[in-house]
N, CA, C and O atoms as a GROMACS GRO file, in nm:
protein
  352
    1MET      N    1  -0.426  -0.487   1.148
    1MET     CA    2  -0.429  -0.352   1.097
    1MET      C    3  -0.560  -0.333   1.020
    1MET      O    4  -0.585  -0.404   0.922
    2ASP      N    5  -0.640  -0.241   1.062
    2ASP     CA    6  -0.769  -0.214   1.001
    2ASP      C    7  -0.752  -0.113   0.887
    2ASP      O    8  -0.692  -0.008   0.906
    3LEU      N    9  -0.805  -0.147   0.770
    3LEU     CA   10  -0.791  -0.060   0.653
    3LEU      C   11  -0.851   0.078   0.676
    3LEU      O   12  -0.790   0.178   0.639
    4ASP      N   13  -0.970   0.084   0.736
    4ASP     CA   14  -1.032   0.214   0.761
    4ASP      C   15  -0.945   0.300   0.852
    4ASP      O   16  -0.933   0.421   0.832
    5ASP      N   17  -0.884   0.238   0.953
    5ASP     CA   18  -0.795   0.313   1.042
    5ASP      C   19  -0.676   0.369   0.965
    5ASP      O   20  -0.634   0.483   0.987
    6GLN      N   21  -0.621   0.289   0.876
    6GLN     CA   22  -0.506   0.334   0.797
    6GLN      C   23  -0.546   0.447   0.702
    6GLN      O   24  -0.470   0.542   0.683
    7MET      N   25  -0.662   0.436   0.643
    7MET     CA   26  -0.709   0.542   0.552
    7MET      C   27  -0.727   0.673   0.628
    7MET      O   28  -0.687   0.779   0.580
    8ARG      N   29  -0.787   0.664   0.747
    8ARG     CA   30  -0.803   0.786   0.828
    8ARG      C   31  -0.667   0.842   0.870
    8ARG      O   32  -0.646   0.963   0.870
    9ARG      N   33  -0.575   0.752   0.907
    9ARG     CA   34  -0.443   0.797   0.953
    9ARG      C   35  -0.369   0.873   0.843
    9ARG      O   36  -0.312   0.979   0.869
   10TYR      N   37  -0.369   0.820   0.724
   10TYR     CA   38  -0.287   0.878   0.618
   10TYR      C   39  -0.361   0.980   0.530
   10TYR      O   40  -0.299   1.067   0.470
   11PHE      N   41  -0.495   0.968   0.523
   11PHE     CA   42  -0.570   1.055   0.431
   11PHE      C   43  -0.680   1.136   0.498
   11PHE      O   44  -0.740   1.222   0.434
   12GLY      N   45  -0.707   1.109   0.624
   12GLY     CA   46  -0.809   1.184   0.696
   12GLY      C   47  -0.951   1.146   0.658
   12GLY      O   48  -1.045   1.214   0.696
   13ALA      N   49  -0.967   1.038   0.582
   13ALA     CA   50  -1.100   0.994   0.538
   13ALA      C   51  -1.092   0.847   0.496
   13ALA      O   52  -0.984   0.795   0.467
   14THR      N   53  -1.206   0.782   0.494
   14THR     CA   54  -1.207   0.644   0.447
   14THR      C   55  -1.249   0.636   0.300
   14THR      O   56  -1.237   0.530   0.238
   15ASP      N   57  -1.299   0.745   0.246
   15ASP     CA   58  -1.340   0.750   0.106
   15ASP      C   59  -1.236   0.830   0.029
   15ASP      O   60  -1.231   0.953   0.039
   16LEU      N   61  -1.152   0.761  -0.049
   16LEU     CA   62  -1.044   0.830  -0.122
   16LEU      C   63  -1.098   0.929  -0.224
   16LEU      O   64  -1.028   1.024  -0.260
   17ALA      N   65  -1.218   0.909  -0.272
   17ALA     CA   66  -1.276   1.003  -0.368
   17ALA      C   67  -1.297   1.141  -0.304
   17ALA      O   68  -1.302   1.242  -0.375
   18ALA      N   69  -1.310   1.145  -0.173
   18ALA     CA   70  -1.331   1.271  -0.102
   18ALA      C   71  -1.202   1.341  -0.063
   18ALA      O   72  -1.205   1.452  -0.010
   19VAL      N   73  -1.088   1.277  -0.089
   19VAL     CA   74  -0.959   1.333  -0.049
   19VAL      C   75  -0.903   1.420  -0.161
   19VAL      O   76  -0.888   1.373  -0.274
   20PRO      N   77  -0.872   1.546  -0.131
   20PRO     CA   78  -0.812   1.633  -0.234
   20PRO      C   79  -0.679   1.576  -0.282
   20PRO      O   80  -0.609   1.510  -0.206
   21GLN      N   81  -0.644   1.602  -0.406
   21GLN     CA   82  -0.523   1.546  -0.468
   21GLN      C   83  -0.397   1.575  -0.387
   21GLN      O   84  -0.312   1.488  -0.373
   22GLY      N   85  -0.385   1.695  -0.335
   22GLY     CA   86  -0.267   1.729  -0.255
   22GLY      C   87  -0.259   1.647  -0.127
   22GLY      O   88  -0.150   1.605  -0.087
   23ALA      N   89  -0.372   1.626  -0.064
   23ALA     CA   90  -0.375   1.546   0.058
   23ALA      C   91  -0.346   1.399   0.026
   23ALA      O   92  -0.282   1.329   0.104
   24LEU      N   93  -0.392   1.353  -0.088
   24LEU     CA   94  -0.364   1.216  -0.130
   24LEU      C   95  -0.214   1.197  -0.151
   24LEU      O   96  -0.156   1.099  -0.103
   25ALA      N   97  -0.152   1.289  -0.220
   25ALA     CA   98  -0.007   1.281  -0.243
   25ALA      C   99   0.070   1.288  -0.112
   25ALA      O  100   0.168   1.216  -0.094
   26ALA      N  101   0.028   1.374  -0.020
   26ALA     CA  102   0.095   1.384   0.110
   26ALA      C  103   0.078   1.256   0.192
   26ALA      O  104   0.172   1.212   0.257
   27GLY      N  105  -0.040   1.198   0.187
   27GLY     CA  106  -0.064   1.073   0.259
   27GLY      C  107   0.021   0.960   0.205
   27GLY      O  108   0.075   0.880   0.281
   28ILE      N  109   0.032   0.953   0.073
   28ILE     CA  110   0.115   0.850   0.011
   28ILE      C  111   0.261   0.869   0.051
   28ILE      O  112   0.329   0.771   0.082
   29GLU      N  113   0.308   0.990   0.052
   29GLU     CA  114   0.446   1.016   0.093
   29GLU      C  115   0.467   0.977   0.238
   29GLU      O  116   0.570   0.918   0.272
   30HIS      N  117   0.372   1.008   0.324
   30HIS     CA  118   0.380   0.970   0.465
   30HIS      C  119   0.387   0.817   0.478
   30HIS      O  120   0.464   0.765   0.558
   31MET      N  121   0.306   0.747   0.400
   31MET     CA  122   0.308   0.601   0.403
   31MET      C  123   0.443   0.547   0.358
   31MET      O  124   0.495   0.452   0.416
   32ARG      N  125   0.501   0.605   0.255
   32ARG     CA  126   0.631   0.558   0.205
   32ARG      C  127   0.740   0.580   0.310
   32ARG      O  128   0.829   0.496   0.327
   33VAL      N  129   0.734   0.691   0.380
   33VAL     CA  130   0.830   0.716   0.488
   33VAL      C  131   0.812   0.613   0.598
   33VAL      O  132   0.909   0.555   0.647
   34ASP      N  133   0.687   0.589   0.638
   34ASP     CA  134   0.661   0.489   0.743
   34ASP      C  135   0.706   0.351   0.699
   34ASP      O  136   0.759   0.274   0.780
   35LEU      N  137   0.686   0.317   0.573
   35LEU     CA  138   0.730   0.188   0.521
   35LEU      C  139   0.882   0.176   0.535
   35LEU      O  140   0.933   0.070   0.572
   36GLY      N  141   0.953   0.282   0.507
   36GLY     CA  142   1.097   0.279   0.518
   36GLY      C  143   1.148   0.272   0.661
   36GLY      O  144   1.258   0.223   0.686
   37LEU      N  145   1.069   0.320   0.754
   37LEU     CA  146   1.113   0.325   0.893
   37LEU      C  147   1.074   0.203   0.976
   37LEU      O  148   1.147   0.165   1.067
   38THR      N  149   0.961   0.142   0.943
   38THR     CA  150   0.915   0.031   1.027
   38THR      C  151   0.991  -0.097   0.998
   38THR      O  152   1.027  -0.126   0.884
   39ARG      N  153   1.014  -0.173   1.104
   39ARG     CA  154   1.082  -0.303   1.092
   39ARG      C  155   0.985  -0.418   1.119
   39ARG      O  156   1.022  -0.534   1.106
   40ASP      N  157   0.861  -0.385   1.156
   40ASP     CA  158   0.759  -0.485   1.183
   40ASP      C  159   0.710  -0.542   1.049
   40ASP      O  160   0.647  -0.471   0.970
   41ARG      N  161   0.738  -0.670   1.024
   41ARG     CA  162   0.708  -0.730   0.894
   41ARG      C  163   0.560  -0.723   0.855
   41ARG      O  164   0.529  -0.684   0.743
   42PRO      N  165   0.468  -0.758   0.945
   42PRO     CA  166   0.326  -0.748   0.906
   42PRO      C  167   0.285  -0.604   0.874
   42PRO      O  168   0.209  -0.581   0.779
   43ARG      N  169   0.333  -0.509   0.951
   43ARG     CA  170   0.300  -0.368   0.924
   43ARG      C  171   0.360  -0.324   0.790
   43ARG      O  172   0.294  -0.254   0.712
   44ARG      N  173   0.483  -0.365   0.764
   44ARG     CA  174   0.546  -0.330   0.636
   44ARG      C  175   0.463  -0.385   0.520
   44ARG      O  176   0.439  -0.316   0.420
   45PHE      N  177   0.421  -0.512   0.534
   45PHE     CA  178   0.344  -0.573   0.427
   45PHE      C  179   0.211  -0.500   0.407
   45PHE      O  180   0.169  -0.477   0.294
   46ALA      N  181   0.145  -0.464   0.516
   46ALA     CA  182   0.018  -0.392   0.506
   46ALA      C  183   0.038  -0.256   0.439
   46ALA      O  184  -0.041  -0.216   0.353
   47LEU      N  185   0.142  -0.184   0.479
   47LEU     CA  186   0.170  -0.054   0.417
   47LEU      C  187   0.200  -0.070   0.268
   47LEU      O  188   0.149   0.004   0.184
   48TRP      N  189   0.284  -0.169   0.236
   48TRP     CA  190   0.318  -0.191   0.096
   48TRP      C  191   0.193  -0.226   0.016
   48TRP      O  192   0.176  -0.179  -0.097
   49THR      N  193   0.105  -0.308   0.073
   49THR     CA  194  -0.017  -0.348   0.003
   49THR      C  195  -0.105  -0.228  -0.028
   49THR      O  196  -0.155  -0.215  -0.140
   50LEU      N  197  -0.124  -0.141   0.068
   50LEU     CA  198  -0.205  -0.021   0.044
   50LEU      C  199  -0.137   0.068  -0.060
   50LEU      O  200  -0.204   0.122  -0.148
   51LEU      N  201  -0.007   0.083  -0.052
   51LEU     CA  202   0.065   0.160  -0.154
   51LEU      C  203   0.050   0.096  -0.292
   51LEU      O  204   0.035   0.166  -0.392
   52TYR      N  205   0.054  -0.036  -0.297
   52TYR     CA  206   0.036  -0.106  -0.424
   52TYR      C  207  -0.102  -0.078  -0.482
   52TYR      O  208  -0.116  -0.052  -0.601
   53MET      N  209  -0.202  -0.082  -0.398
   53MET     CA  210  -0.339  -0.054  -0.444
   53MET      C  211  -0.354   0.090  -0.493
   53MET      O  212  -0.442   0.120  -0.574
   54LEU      N  213  -0.268   0.178  -0.444
   54LEU     CA  214  -0.270   0.318  -0.487
   54LEU      C  215  -0.171   0.345  -0.599
   54LEU      O  216  -0.150   0.460  -0.638
   55ASP      N  217  -0.110   0.238  -0.651
   55ASP     CA  218  -0.012   0.247  -0.759
   55ASP      C  219   0.108   0.333  -0.719
   55ASP      O  220   0.161   0.410  -0.799
   56ALA      N  221   0.151   0.318  -0.594
   56ALA     CA  222   0.262   0.398  -0.542
   56ALA      C  223   0.364   0.315  -0.464
   56ALA      O  224   0.447   0.370  -0.392
   57ALA      N  225   0.358   0.184  -0.478
   57ALA     CA  226   0.447   0.096  -0.401
   57ALA      C  227   0.587   0.093  -0.460
   57ALA      O  228   0.604   0.096  -0.582
   58PRO      N  229   0.687   0.086  -0.373
   58PRO     CA  230   0.823   0.068  -0.424
   58PRO      C  231   0.840  -0.074  -0.477
   58PRO      O  232   0.759  -0.162  -0.450
   59ASP      N  233   0.946  -0.095  -0.553
   59ASP     CA  234   0.976  -0.228  -0.605
   59ASP      C  235   0.993  -0.326  -0.490
   59ASP      O  236   1.031  -0.289  -0.379
   60LEU      N  237   0.964  -0.452  -0.519
   60LEU     CA  238   0.968  -0.555  -0.416
   60LEU      C  239   1.105  -0.568  -0.351
   60LEU      O  240   1.115  -0.585  -0.229
   61ASP      N  241   1.211  -0.561  -0.432
   61ASP     CA  242   1.345  -0.577  -0.375
   61ASP      C  243   1.383  -0.459  -0.285
   61ASP      O  244   1.471  -0.473  -0.200
   62VAL      N  245   1.320  -0.347  -0.303
   62VAL     CA  246   1.342  -0.230  -0.217
   62VAL      C  247   1.258  -0.243  -0.089
   62VAL      O  248   1.305  -0.209   0.020
   63ALA      N  249   1.136  -0.290  -0.103
   63ALA     CA  250   1.043  -0.296   0.009
   63ALA      C  251   1.070  -0.411   0.105
   63ALA      O  252   1.049  -0.398   0.225
   64PHE      N  253   1.116  -0.525   0.051
   64PHE     CA  254   1.126  -0.646   0.132
   64PHE      C  255   1.263  -0.711   0.121
   64PHE      O  256   1.306  -0.749   0.012
   65ALA      N  257   1.330  -0.723   0.234
   65ALA     CA  258   1.458  -0.793   0.237
   65ALA      C  259   1.439  -0.944   0.236
   65ALA      O  260   1.524  -1.018   0.186
   66ASP      N  261   1.328  -0.990   0.291
   66ASP     CA  262   1.300  -1.132   0.304
   66ASP      C  263   1.233  -1.186   0.177
   66ASP      O  264   1.135  -1.130   0.129
   67ALA      N  265   1.287  -1.296   0.124
   67ALA     CA  266   1.233  -1.356   0.002
   67ALA      C  267   1.088  -1.402   0.019
   67ALA      O  268   1.009  -1.393  -0.075
   68ALA      N  269   1.054  -1.449   0.137
   68ALA     CA  270   0.916  -1.493   0.162
   68ALA      C  271   0.818  -1.376   0.151
   68ALA      O  272   0.707  -1.393   0.101
   69ASP      N  273   0.859  -1.259   0.198
   69ASP     CA  274   0.774  -1.140   0.187
   69ASP      C  275   0.758  -1.098   0.041
   69ASP      O  276   0.649  -1.060  -0.001
   70ARG      N  277   0.865  -1.106  -0.036
   70ARG     CA  278   0.857  -1.073  -0.179
   70ARG      C  279   0.764  -1.171  -0.251
   70ARG      O  280   0.684  -1.130  -0.335
   71ASP      N  281   0.774  -1.299  -0.216
   71ASP     CA  282   0.686  -1.399  -0.277
   71ASP      C  283   0.540  -1.373  -0.241
   71ASP      O  284   0.451  -1.386  -0.326
   72ALA      N  285   0.515  -1.338  -0.116
   72ALA     CA  286   0.379  -1.307  -0.074
   72ALA      C  287   0.325  -1.186  -0.150
   72ALA      O  288   0.209  -1.183  -0.189
   73ALA      N  289   0.410  -1.087  -0.170
   73ALA     CA  290   0.369  -0.968  -0.245
   73ALA      C  291   0.339  -1.004  -0.391
   73ALA      O  292   0.242  -0.954  -0.449
   74ARG      N  293   0.421  -1.089  -0.450
   74ARG     CA  294   0.394  -1.133  -0.588
   74ARG      C  295   0.261  -1.207  -0.597
   74ARG      O  296   0.185  -1.190  -0.692
   75THR      N  297   0.233  -1.289  -0.497
   75THR     CA  298   0.106  -1.361  -0.495
   75THR      C  299  -0.010  -1.263  -0.486
   75THR      O  300  -0.110  -1.278  -0.557
   76LEU      N  301   0.002  -1.163  -0.399
   76LEU     CA  302  -0.102  -1.061  -0.388
   76LEU      C  303  -0.122  -0.990  -0.521
   76LEU      O  304  -0.235  -0.969  -0.565
   77MET      N  305  -0.012  -0.954  -0.585
   77MET     CA  306  -0.021  -0.885  -0.714
   77MET      C  307  -0.094  -0.972  -0.817
   77MET      O  308  -0.180  -0.923  -0.890
   78ALA      N  309  -0.060  -1.099  -0.822
   78ALA     CA  310  -0.124  -1.190  -0.918
   78ALA      C  311  -0.273  -1.205  -0.887
   78ALA      O  312  -0.355  -1.206  -0.979
   79LEU      N  313  -0.307  -1.218  -0.761
   79LEU     CA  314  -0.447  -1.234  -0.724
   79LEU      C  315  -0.529  -1.110  -0.757
   79LEU      O  316  -0.642  -1.122  -0.805
   80THR      N  317  -0.475  -0.992  -0.731
   80THR     CA  318  -0.551  -0.870  -0.759
   80THR      C  319  -0.564  -0.847  -0.909
   80THR      O  320  -0.667  -0.795  -0.954
   81GLU      N  321  -0.464  -0.883  -0.986
   81GLU     CA  322  -0.473  -0.866  -1.131
   81GLU      C  323  -0.578  -0.957  -1.192
   81GLU      O  324  -0.645  -0.919  -1.288
   82ARG      N  325  -0.594  -1.075  -1.138
   82ARG     CA  326  -0.694  -1.168  -1.189
   82ARG      C  327  -0.836  -1.123  -1.158
   82ARG      O  328  -0.930  -1.167  -1.224
   83HIS      N  329  -0.853  -1.037  -1.058
   83HIS     CA  330  -0.988  -0.998  -1.018
   83HIS      C  331  -1.023  -0.855  -1.057
   83HIS      O  332  -1.128  -0.804  -1.016
   84LEU      N  333  -0.939  -0.791  -1.135
   84LEU     CA  334  -0.971  -0.657  -1.181
   84LEU      C  335  -1.072  -0.667  -1.296
   84LEU      O  336  -1.059  -0.755  -1.381
   85PRO      N  337  -1.171  -0.578  -1.300
   85PRO     CA  338  -1.266  -0.582  -1.410
   85PRO      C  339  -1.196  -0.544  -1.542
   85PRO      O  340  -1.101  -0.466  -1.543
   86ASP      N  341  -1.246  -0.599  -1.652
   86ASP     CA  342  -1.192  -0.566  -1.783
   86ASP      C  343  -1.225  -0.422  -1.819
   86ASP      O  344  -1.330  -0.369  -1.781
   87ASP      N  345  -1.135  -0.359  -1.893
   87ASP     CA  346  -1.158  -0.221  -1.937
   87ASP      C  347  -1.248  -0.217  -2.060
   87ASP      O  348  -1.295  -0.110  -2.097
   88ASP      N  349  -1.271  -0.330  -2.121
   88ASP     CA  350  -1.352  -0.333  -2.244
   88ASP      C  351  -1.498  -0.312  -2.216
   88ASP      O  352  -1.579  -0.311  -2.309
   0.00000   0.00000   0.00000
């Protein structure tokens, strides 16, 4: 799954700064619906990851029935938190 393709699919652009707020909210909602409908584990994980990066992901127990997927998501969360720049 290519990130640029997903950005174009859900937001019509690859630069989120260029996406109007209403279109951003609509794209996020579309992603959440797709997350709920898809049964393909890699696609679900990719959708959840993008939603997480947009601060719109559902809780892990809602998004993933499989414990291994929840663990992978926790690992991703920990890795991204360690690499965020300081606000100071």
